C-alpha positions as CSV (number, residue, x, y, z in Angstrom):
1,M,-53.8,30.0,42.1
2,E,-51.9,27.3,44.1
3,W,-48.6,25.8,43.2
4,G,-50.4,22.7,42.3
5,D,-52.4,24.6,39.7
6,L,-49.3,26.1,38.2
7,K,-47.7,22.6,37.9
8,M,-50.7,21.3,36.2
9,V,-50.6,24.1,33.6
10,L,-46.9,23.6,33.1
11,A,-47.3,19.8,32.6
12,V,-50.0,20.4,29.9
13,V,-47.8,22.9,28.1
14,R,-44.8,20.5,28.1
15,A,-46.8,17.5,27.1
16,G,-49.2,19.1,24.6
17,T,-51.9,16.7,25.5
18,L,-54.0,15.9,28.6
19,A,-52.9,12.2,28.3
20,G,-49.2,13.2,28.4
21,A,-49.7,15.5,31.3
22,S,-51.7,13.0,33.2
23,E,-49.0,10.4,32.8
24,T,-46.4,12.9,34.0
25,L,-48.4,14.0,37.0
26,G,-49.6,10.5,37.9
27,V,-53.3,11.5,37.9
28,N,-56.4,10.6,35.9
29,Y,-56.9,12.1,32.4
30,T,-60.2,13.6,33.4
31,T,-58.7,15.2,36.6
32,V,-56.3,17.2,34.4
33,A,-59.2,18.4,32.2
34,R,-61.3,19.4,35.1
35,R,-58.4,21.2,36.9
36,I,-57.5,23.1,33.8
37,S,-61.1,24.2,33.3
38,R,-61.3,25.3,37.0
39,I,-58.0,27.3,36.7
40,E,-59.3,29.1,33.5
41,T,-62.5,30.0,35.4
42,A,-60.6,31.3,38.4
43,L,-58.3,33.5,36.2
44,G,-61.0,34.6,33.8
45,E,-58.6,33.6,31.0
46,R,-58.6,30.9,28.3
47,L,-55.2,29.2,28.8
48,F,-55.5,26.6,26.0
49,D,-57.0,26.2,22.5
50,R,-58.6,22.8,22.4
51,L,-57.4,21.4,19.0
52,P,-57.9,17.9,17.5
53,Y,-54.3,17.0,18.1
54,G,-54.0,18.4,21.6
55,Y,-54.0,21.5,23.8
56,H,-52.2,24.6,22.4
57,P,-51.2,27.3,24.9
58,T,-52.5,30.8,24.5
59,D,-50.4,33.9,25.2
60,A,-51.8,34.1,28.6
61,C,-51.0,30.5,29.3
62,Q,-47.4,31.0,28.2
63,I,-47.0,33.7,30.8
64,V,-48.3,31.4,33.5
65,A,-46.1,28.5,32.3
66,D,-42.9,30.7,32.2
67,H,-43.5,31.8,35.9
68,A,-44.3,28.2,36.8
69,A,-41.0,27.0,35.3
70,R,-39.0,29.5,37.2
71,M,-40.8,28.5,40.4
72,E,-40.1,24.8,39.6
73,V,-36.4,25.7,39.3
74,E,-36.4,27.4,42.7
75,Q,-38.4,24.6,44.3
76,N,-35.8,22.0,43.1
77,A,-32.9,24.2,44.3
78,L,-34.5,24.5,47.7
79,L,-35.1,20.7,48.1
80,R,-31.6,19.9,46.8
81,S,-30.1,22.3,49.4
82,L,-32.0,20.7,52.2
83,Q,-31.1,17.2,51.0
84,G,-27.5,18.2,50.7
85,Q,-27.5,19.0,54.4
86,D,-28.7,15.6,55.4
87,Q,-26.0,13.6,57.1
88,S,-28.1,10.7,58.2
89,L,-27.9,7.2,56.6
90,T,-31.6,6.7,56.5
91,G,-34.3,7.4,54.0
92,P,-34.5,7.2,50.2
93,L,-31.6,7.3,47.8
94,V,-32.2,7.1,44.0
95,I,-29.4,5.8,41.7
96,T,-29.4,5.6,38.0
97,A,-27.2,3.5,35.8
98,P,-27.0,2.0,32.3
99,Q,-28.8,-1.4,32.3
100,L,-25.9,-3.5,31.0
101,L,-23.5,-2.2,33.6
102,I,-25.7,-3.1,36.5
103,G,-25.4,-7.0,36.6
104,P,-21.6,-7.6,36.7
105,H,-20.3,-4.6,38.5
106,I,-23.0,-2.4,40.2
107,S,-25.0,-5.3,41.7
108,P,-22.1,-6.3,44.1
109,V,-22.0,-2.7,45.3
110,L,-25.7,-2.7,45.8
111,D,-25.4,-5.8,47.9
112,R,-22.7,-4.4,50.1
113,F,-24.3,-1.0,50.6
114,T,-27.7,-2.4,51.6
115,Q,-26.1,-4.7,54.1
116,M,-24.0,-1.9,55.6
117,H,-26.9,0.6,55.6
118,P,-30.2,-1.2,56.0
119,D,-32.1,2.0,56.9
120,V,-31.4,3.5,53.5
121,S,-34.2,2.8,50.9
122,L,-32.3,2.3,47.7
123,H,-34.2,2.9,44.4
124,L,-32.3,2.0,41.1
125,R,-33.4,3.5,37.9
126,A,-31.9,1.4,35.1
127,S,-31.7,3.7,32.1
128,N,-29.3,4.7,29.3
129,E,-30.9,8.1,29.3
130,L,-29.2,11.0,31.0
131,L,-31.6,11.8,33.8
132,D,-31.8,15.4,34.9
133,L,-30.1,15.6,38.2
134,S,-30.9,19.3,38.7
135,K,-34.6,18.2,38.6
136,R,-34.0,15.5,41.2
137,Q,-34.8,12.7,38.8
138,A,-31.9,10.9,40.6
139,D,-29.5,11.6,43.5
140,L,-26.5,9.8,42.0
141,A,-25.8,8.7,38.4
142,I,-23.3,6.3,36.9
143,R,-22.6,7.4,33.4
144,I,-20.5,6.1,30.5
145,S,-19.3,9.3,28.9
146,R,-16.4,11.5,27.8
147,T,-18.3,14.5,29.2
148,P,-20.4,13.5,32.1
149,G,-21.7,17.0,32.8
150,D,-20.0,20.2,33.4
151,S,-22.5,21.4,36.0
152,L,-22.1,18.3,38.1
153,M,-19.6,17.0,40.6
154,G,-18.0,13.7,39.5
155,V,-15.3,11.0,40.0
156,R,-14.0,8.9,37.2
157,L,-14.5,5.3,38.3
158,C,-12.4,3.7,35.6
159,E,-11.3,4.0,32.0
160,Q,-12.3,1.4,29.6
161,H,-11.6,-0.3,26.2
162,T,-13.7,-1.9,23.5
163,A,-12.8,-5.0,21.5
164,S,-14.4,-7.5,19.1
165,F,-16.4,-10.5,20.4
166,A,-18.2,-13.4,18.7
167,A,-19.6,-16.8,19.4
168,P,-17.0,-19.6,19.7
169,E,-18.0,-21.2,16.4
170,V,-17.5,-17.8,14.6
171,A,-14.1,-17.3,16.4
172,D,-13.1,-20.8,15.1
173,R,-14.0,-20.0,11.5
174,I,-12.0,-16.7,11.6
175,A,-9.0,-18.5,13.1
176,N,-9.1,-21.2,10.4
177,D,-9.7,-18.8,7.5
178,P,-9.0,-15.2,8.2
179,Q,-9.4,-14.4,4.5
180,A,-13.1,-15.5,4.4
181,P,-15.8,-12.9,4.8
182,I,-16.4,-11.6,8.3
183,D,-19.9,-10.5,9.2
184,W,-20.3,-7.6,11.6
185,I,-23.2,-6.7,13.9
186,V,-23.2,-2.9,14.3
187,Y,-25.0,-0.1,16.2
188,E,-27.1,2.3,14.2
189,Q,-25.2,5.3,15.4
190,A,-22.0,3.7,13.9
191,P,-23.4,1.6,11.0
192,T,-20.2,0.8,9.3
193,V,-17.4,-1.7,9.9
194,P,-15.4,-0.3,12.9
195,K,-12.4,1.7,12.2
196,G,-9.2,0.0,13.0
197,V,-10.0,-3.4,11.5
198,P,-6.6,-4.5,10.2
199,D,-5.7,-5.3,6.6
200,A,-5.5,-9.0,7.6
201,Y,-9.3,-9.1,7.5
202,P,-10.2,-7.3,4.2
203,K,-13.5,-9.0,3.7
204,S,-15.2,-7.5,6.7
205,R,-18.8,-6.5,6.0
206,V,-21.9,-5.2,7.8
207,R,-24.5,-7.9,8.1
208,L,-27.0,-6.4,10.6
209,V,-27.6,-3.0,12.1
210,F,-29.3,-2.7,15.5
211,D,-30.6,0.1,17.8
212,D,-30.1,-1.8,21.1
213,M,-26.9,-3.3,22.6
214,A,-28.8,-6.1,24.4
215,A,-30.2,-7.2,21.0
216,M,-26.8,-7.0,19.4
217,I,-25.4,-9.3,22.0
218,G,-28.2,-11.8,21.5
219,A,-27.5,-11.9,17.8
220,A,-23.7,-12.4,18.4
221,Q,-24.5,-15.2,20.9
222,A,-26.6,-16.8,18.2
223,G,-23.6,-16.8,15.8
224,L,-24.7,-14.1,13.4
225,G,-21.5,-12.1,13.5
226,V,-18.9,-10.2,15.3
227,L,-19.7,-7.1,17.4
228,R,-17.6,-4.4,19.0
229,T,-18.5,-3.9,22.7
230,P,-16.9,-2.6,25.9
231,M,-14.5,-5.3,27.2
232,F,-16.3,-5.6,30.6
233,L,-19.5,-6.6,28.8
234,G,-18.0,-9.0,26.3
235,R,-15.9,-10.7,28.9
236,A,-19.0,-11.2,31.2
237,T,-21.3,-12.4,28.5
238,V,-21.8,-16.2,28.4
239,G,-21.4,-17.5,24.8
240,L,-19.0,-14.8,23.6
241,V,-15.2,-14.9,23.3
242,Q,-12.8,-12.2,22.2
243,V,-11.6,-12.4,18.6
244,P,-8.6,-10.6,17.1
245,V,-10.3,-8.9,14.2
246,L,-10.3,-5.5,16.1
247,P,-7.5,-4.5,18.5
248,P,-8.7,-3.1,21.8
249,Q,-9.5,0.6,21.5
250,S,-10.1,3.4,24.0
251,Y,-13.7,4.1,24.9
252,A,-15.7,6.5,27.0
253,D,-14.9,6.4,30.8
254,I,-17.2,5.4,33.5
255,W,-18.1,8.1,36.0
256,V,-20.2,8.6,39.1
257,V,-21.8,12.1,39.2
258,A,-24.2,14.1,41.4
259,H,-25.5,17.6,41.5
260,R,-23.1,19.7,43.5
261,D,-25.8,20.4,46.1
262,L,-25.9,16.7,47.0
263,W,-22.3,15.8,46.6
264,H,-21.6,15.9,50.4
265,A,-24.9,14.4,51.6
266,A,-24.2,11.3,53.7
267,K,-26.1,8.7,51.6
268,V,-24.6,10.0,48.4
269,K,-21.1,10.0,49.8
270,A,-21.4,6.5,51.3
271,F,-22.6,5.0,48.1
272,R,-20.0,6.8,46.1
273,Q,-17.2,5.4,48.2
274,E,-18.5,1.9,47.7
275,L,-18.6,2.4,44.0
276,V,-15.0,3.7,43.9
277,Q,-13.7,0.7,45.8
278,G,-15.7,-1.7,43.7
279,F,-14.5,-0.4,40.4
280,K,-10.9,0.0,41.5
281,A,-10.8,-3.6,42.5
282,N,-12.2,-4.7,39.2
283,R,-10.2,-2.4,36.9
284,A,-8.7,-5.3,34.9
285,C,-12.2,-6.2,33.6
286,F,-12.5,-3.0,31.7
287,V,-9.1,-2.6,30.0
288,A,-6.9,-4.7,27.8
């Protein structure tokens, strides 16, 4: 068996279906099926039970997958070690960051960096998911977190606060009649009126629950209610103004992190330095 065969088996075990494995590997569905059949023939073992809902690994398959997973860890460690020795400012660099942080504060860093280092091929993965840096899903990550990752190297870019924001017409209504009901737009992981709303606004109530911050901002811009959001985002969003129904509160810090194997690589270090300078210059945007 070749390493490519082992990766194929491991992908099917993890995905549970040929379609899922083909998407992970970036190959055709029929290619996966054909390769699995060829591997089974070569080994003289049935690796998967073909069931209506997917491919279920046999005991023999699990042995193969366990060894493949360990080999994958070693391969990633080898490639990280080699990449960490790279002191050139050329070639690819993969950055990941939350979508809503990119526009106002990371884009200027991207602009400066690409002008300073035109031979670096910068790839940005905009995602709120915590990509696995040990598996080389990204070289450098900007994260909003209280615990950015114990196994990683990191620098805190800045602390930040949250506050309450609303459309100007909603802000005017609150100022003119603070005893009137106040509608809140909240996130599904915290689906109640935020703690800390003062007694001066006793009629606060939840109107809408969302699972996406961008959608919440759109609803607030449309005048549907008040939302709690990081101050950098509320201040940068056209059509929102800060309202006093919730005093500024401490929120998770913003970090830049990388796997310790890559921390001292030239491209990682250069981009990290630009980030630190950029966030230091704009600290006032993030705190009260």
